[in-house]
C-alpha positions as CSV (number, residue, x, y, z in Angstrom):
1,M,-19.5,22.4,-2.0
2,S,-19.7,21.5,1.8
3,G,-17.3,19.1,1.2
4,Y,-15.0,20.5,-0.9
5,S,-14.7,22.9,1.2
6,T,-13.9,20.9,4.4
7,K,-11.4,19.0,2.6
8,I,-9.8,22.3,1.5
9,R,-9.3,23.1,5.3
10,Q,-8.1,19.7,6.2
11,V,-5.9,20.3,3.5
12,A,-4.9,23.8,4.6
13,A,-4.2,22.7,8.3
14,I,-2.3,20.1,7.5
15,A,0.1,22.0,5.2
16,A,0.1,24.6,7.8
17,R,1.1,22.1,10.3
18,N,3.7,20.5,8.0
19,A,4.8,24.6,7.4
20,I,5.6,25.5,10.6
21,T,7.5,22.3,11.5
22,V,9.1,23.2,8.1
23,A,10.4,26.5,9.3
24,A,10.9,26.2,13.0
25,T,14.0,23.2,11.6
26,V,15.5,26.1,9.3
27,L,15.4,28.2,11.9
28,A,16.9,26.1,14.6
29,L,19.9,25.1,12.0
30,I,20.3,28.5,11.4
31,V,20.8,29.2,15.0
32,V,23.0,26.2,15.5
33,R,25.2,27.3,12.6
34,V,25.4,30.6,14.5
35,I,25.9,28.9,17.9
36,L,28.7,26.8,16.2
37,H,30.5,29.8,14.2
38,G,30.3,31.7,17.9
39,L,32.3,28.6,19.4
40,L,35.2,27.9,16.4
41,E,36.0,31.4,15.3
42,G,34.0,33.9,18.3
43,K,32.3,35.7,16.2
44,W,28.6,35.8,17.6
45,G,26.4,37.8,14.9
46,F,23.1,37.4,14.3
47,D,20.9,38.8,12.5
48,W,17.5,37.6,13.7
49,R,15.3,39.4,10.9
50,W,16.8,37.9,8.1
51,A,16.7,35.0,10.3
52,A,12.9,35.1,10.7
53,S,12.4,36.0,6.7
54,L,14.1,32.9,5.5
55,S,12.2,30.3,8.0
56,A,9.3,31.9,6.5
57,I,10.0,32.0,3.3
58,V,10.7,28.5,3.4
59,G,8.0,27.7,5.5
60,G,5.4,29.5,2.9
61,M,6.9,27.5,0.1
62,W,6.8,24.6,1.7
63,F,3.3,25.3,2.9
64,S,2.2,26.1,-1.1
65,A,4.0,23.1,-2.6
66,Q,2.1,20.3,-0.4
67,F,-1.3,22.7,-0.2
68,I,-0.9,22.6,-4.4
69,L,-0.1,18.9,-4.6
70,T,-2.3,16.9,-2.1
71,L,-5.1,19.5,-3.7
72,L,-4.5,18.3,-6.9
73,K,-4.3,14.4,-6.0
74,L,-7.9,14.9,-3.9
75,C,-9.3,16.8,-7.2
76,S,-8.4,13.5,-9.3
77,I,-9.6,11.0,-7.5
78,D,-12.9,12.9,-6.7
79,P,-14.9,12.6,-10.1
80,A,-14.1,8.7,-9.9
81,K,-16.1,8.4,-6.6
82,A,-18.7,10.8,-7.8
83,I,-19.4,9.0,-10.8
84,L,-19.7,5.8,-8.7
85,S,-21.4,6.8,-6.3
86,A,-24.3,8.7,-8.6
87,L,-24.4,4.7,-9.7
88,P,-28.7,3.8,-10.5
89,S,-30.4,1.8,-7.8
90,S,-32.6,-0.2,-10.8
91,I,-30.4,-2.3,-13.7
92,D,-30.8,-1.1,-17.0
93,A,-32.5,-3.5,-19.3
94,K,-29.1,-3.2,-21.7
95,S,-27.3,-6.8,-21.1
96,A,-24.2,-6.6,-19.1
97,M,-20.9,-5.7,-19.7
98,V,-17.8,-7.8,-18.7
99,G,-14.4,-6.8,-17.9
100,F,-10.8,-7.2,-16.2
101,V,-8.3,-5.8,-13.9
102,A,-5.2,-4.8,-16.3
103,M,-1.9,-3.2,-15.4
104,E,0.3,-1.2,-18.2
105,Y,4.0,-0.4,-18.4
106,F,5.3,3.1,-19.4
107,G,7.8,5.2,-19.6
108,L,10.1,1.8,-19.4
109,I,10.0,1.1,-15.8
110,L,6.5,2.9,-14.8
111,N,3.3,1.9,-14.8
112,R,-0.7,2.3,-14.4
113,T,-3.6,0.7,-13.6
114,Y,-7.1,0.1,-15.6
115,V,-10.2,-1.7,-15.2
116,V,-11.4,-2.1,-18.8
117,F,-15.1,-2.3,-19.3
118,I,-16.1,-4.5,-22.7
119,A,-19.0,-3.3,-24.2
120,P,-20.2,-3.9,-27.6
121,E,-18.9,-1.1,-29.3
122,A,-15.4,-0.5,-27.6
123,L,-13.2,-1.0,-24.7
124,Y,-13.9,1.7,-21.9
125,G,-10.5,1.3,-19.5
126,W,-10.4,4.0,-16.5
127,K,-7.2,4.4,-15.3
128,A,-7.5,3.4,-11.5
129,R,-4.2,3.4,-10.3
130,G,-1.0,5.0,-10.5
131,P,2.2,3.6,-10.4
132,V,2.4,0.4,-7.7
133,T,5.5,-1.7,-6.2
134,N,5.4,-5.2,-6.7
135,M,5.6,-5.2,-2.8
136,Q,1.7,-4.1,-3.2
137,S,0.8,-7.6,-4.5
138,M,-3.1,-7.6,-3.7
139,Y,-3.7,-4.1,-4.1
140,F,-5.7,-4.3,-7.4
141,Q,-8.2,-6.7,-5.4
142,P,-11.2,-3.7,-5.0
143,Y,-11.2,-3.0,-8.6
144,V,-12.1,-6.5,-9.1
145,Q,-14.6,-6.5,-7.2
146,M,-16.0,-3.5,-8.9
147,L,-16.5,-6.0,-12.0
148,N,-18.6,-7.9,-9.5
149,N,-21.3,-4.3,-9.2
150,P,-24.4,-5.1,-11.4
151,A,-25.2,-1.9,-11.0
152,L,-21.9,-0.4,-12.6
153,M,-21.8,-3.4,-14.8
154,H,-25.0,-2.4,-16.6
155,D,-24.5,0.8,-17.0
156,R,-22.7,2.2,-20.0
157,E,-22.6,5.9,-19.4
158,A,-21.2,5.7,-16.1
159,V,-18.6,3.1,-17.9
160,Q,-18.3,6.2,-21.0
161,K,-18.0,8.6,-17.7
162,L,-15.2,6.9,-16.0
163,A,-12.9,6.1,-19.2
164,E,-13.4,10.1,-20.1
165,L,-11.0,10.7,-16.9
166,K,-7.4,11.7,-16.9
167,G,-5.4,8.5,-18.4
168,G,-8.6,6.8,-19.5
169,F,-9.4,5.5,-22.4
170,V,-11.7,4.4,-25.5
171,I,-11.1,1.6,-28.6
172,A,-13.7,1.7,-30.6
173,R,-13.8,-2.1,-32.3
174,S,-13.7,-1.1,-35.4
175,Q,-9.7,0.3,-34.5
176,I,-9.0,-3.0,-33.4
177,L,-7.3,-5.0,-36.0
178,G,-6.0,-7.9,-33.5
179,I,-5.4,-9.3,-30.7
180,E,-2.6,-11.5,-29.2
181,F,-2.6,-13.8,-26.2
182,I,0.9,-14.4,-23.8
183,R,0.3,-17.2,-21.7
184,R,3.5,-16.3,-20.2
185,N,4.7,-13.9,-17.4
186,K,5.7,-10.7,-17.0
187,W,9.2,-10.0,-16.3
188,G,9.4,-7.8,-12.6
189,M,6.1,-8.3,-11.6
190,G,7.2,-9.7,-8.3
191,G,4.3,-11.3,-6.5
192,I,1.6,-9.4,-8.1
193,P,-0.6,-12.1,-9.5
194,H,-1.2,-12.0,-12.8
195,T,-2.4,-14.5,-15.6
196,G,-0.4,-13.3,-18.6
197,R,-0.9,-10.7,-21.2
198,I,-2.8,-9.2,-24.2
199,Q,-1.4,-6.9,-26.9
200,I,-4.2,-4.9,-29.1
201,R,-2.6,-3.9,-32.1
202,M,-4.7,-0.9,-33.5
203,A,-5.4,0.9,-36.7
204,S,-3.2,3.3,-35.9
205,G,-0.1,1.2,-35.6
206,R,-0.3,1.6,-32.1
207,T,-0.1,-1.9,-29.9
208,R,-1.0,-1.7,-26.2
209,E,-0.2,-4.5,-24.3
210,F,-2.0,-5.2,-20.7
211,I,-0.9,-7.8,-17.9
212,L,-4.4,-9.6,-16.4
213,L,-4.1,-9.2,-12.8
214,G,-5.7,-11.6,-10.8
215,N,-6.9,-15.5,-12.0
216,V,-8.1,-14.7,-15.3
217,V,-10.2,-16.6,-17.6
218,S,-8.0,-15.2,-20.7
219,E,-10.1,-17.4,-23.6
220,G,-13.6,-15.8,-21.7
221,I,-12.0,-12.3,-22.6
222,Q,-10.3,-12.9,-25.8
223,R,-13.9,-14.1,-26.6
224,E,-15.9,-11.0,-25.2
225,I,-13.2,-8.7,-27.0
226,L,-13.9,-11.0,-30.5
227,S,-17.5,-11.1,-29.9
228,G,-20.0,-9.1,-32.6
229,A,-16.6,-8.0,-34.6
230,S,-14.4,-9.0,-37.6
231,V,-11.3,-8.7,-35.2
232,P,-8.4,-12.0,-35.7
233,A,-6.8,-13.1,-32.7
234,F,-3.6,-13.7,-33.3
235,E,-1.4,-17.3,-32.4
236,E,-1.1,-17.6,-28.4
237,T,2.2,-17.3,-27.3
238,P,3.4,-20.3,-25.6
239,D,5.3,-20.7,-22.0
């Protein structure tokens, strides 16, 4: 609880400083308007109480908006950090999972980044990042490094918890009807390195396309997804 209290105080302090700046700016603009009005029309009437009230209201609204939005952002990050920080020091006897980092487009132009873990019973997707631009070419590297962590890749429970966080997903193998691998690059990715795409067709009729970030061996991912399940692989779409 002390950690959260410290973060709340820090967020409140930053929001308060910005709110004071906004309120002072509003007050200054009102004063400038009064001066211009007086110089141009000769009317120098000024209601200090009204100006102070308006500045305080705008500053208060700014504080509330920034405080709430920043706190919500922190809360959305903290659960994943808590799960990852609680990984056991000893490795489970289960076979290690494998995974990949992928981007998925949605809403026509928006994107999100997943760390996808391939387990015998399902694909577990943790939403690691929201929208990014193609100027952030290597932003995904920390997530690639996560896949090299033996403690995480042996901890099925931790992976399941990550997939249950907001934006995550679980695709049971029994729900996968087929997989198509597309070798050609995705338009609009700019300088973000990627190795083709995979499309997963599900029993619900929905298809999800994941852009494989970094230098990925797509054949290895294909083998792991298809391993132990009656899932047909569609023909690969050539370059």
